N, C-alpha and C positions, 0 to 999 in steps of 0.2 A: 655913193648913198647906202647902197646896199648895206655895209658895214654897220652904218649910226641903226638898221632900222633891224638886225641879228643884238645890237648893244640893247636896243631898247625888250625886243622882247629877252630877252636873256635872263635881263634883270628883273621884269617882270613876272620870268616867273619862278627865280630867286625868291623877291618878297612874296609874293603869293601862297609858294607851299611853307616861306616862313612866318604867314597868319595861320597856319593852317588846325592850327589850337586855339581859336579863337567861337573858331564856328563849335557850338551842341549841337552835340549828339546824346543822345539819351538811353537811359541802358535801358534790356530788355530781359523782364525775369518770363518762365518759362513755366509749370508744371505748379508741383504741391508747393507751398510755402511750408515748412513745416519751421514749427517754434523746438526749442530743448525742453521747456517750459511743460511742453503738453506731450511730448516721445516721452517724457520721466513719467510720462500717468499711466502708460501701457504694462498692464502685468500681465502676464500670464494663464489663461486660463477667461479671454472677454472672448466675449459676443463680435461679432462681427458689424454688431447695432453698435455697440459698445465704442467699437473701435473709429467711428465713421463718424461718430457723434463728437471725439474726445480730438483724431484728426482730420478731421468729410471723407468725400469721398477718394477713394487714389483715381490717381494715371492714366493707370492701365490694371482692365482685370481680365484678368489670360484665356483666353477663350477654350480654349481647350482644357484648362483646370483651374477649376468656381476656386478655388483653395488659396490661393498664395495673387498679395494685394502688391501690387510698385507704385510705391513713391517716389516723384523722379523732382528734383529744382534744376535749372539753370537759370544762371543770372551772367552774362553779355557784353558788360562795362562797352559805356559806348565811351568814355575818354580814362585811358590809362591811372589819371589824376586820382582817379577818385574809386583803383585799387586794382585787383586782376581779378577773371572771372574764376567762376570757381561753379562747381557741380557739388547734390549730393544727392543718393539715393537711398530707399533704405527698403524691401521687401522684409511681408510678413507674411508666414506660410498658416494656415488655421487647420484643427487636423477632431472633427468632427464638431463641426461651427464656432471652435474657438481655438486664440493664438496657442499655437504650437511656438513656431521660431521666431525672432526680428532677427533681420540682418540688415547690414549697411553702416552707412557712416555719421552713422549717432552713437552718441552713448547715451546705454539704460538705465534705470533708477535701479540704487541696489538693491529698491523692493520687488524689481519686477515679475522673477520664482517667488512670489509669494501671490496664488491667488486674492482675488480680492476681497472673497468671505468667507478668509481665516483672516484676517486683520484683527 
């Protein structure tokens, strides 16, 4: 009798583990989602207000260095068939309240080094 219980338990375990892909798991996005077309609007010499208008508020403003803004986005996929987990980040540095450098995972436009007032 004990052997039959063991077989039933093992078979239920195998069947329920095989059905794990049927369970819906949501994707969990966190941070600032930045669109490539918005990042391409960035130009050297833009003010903090202009950057905030184009990209939105940064996820982190350094408390000790107010001239550095951090944008970070992370996507944790609930199910592997919808893609892999990924993260993107961008750091904007200001000098005299204007954009000086932009580093991170985004490609800047060819016109980035041309200030807005010189077009």
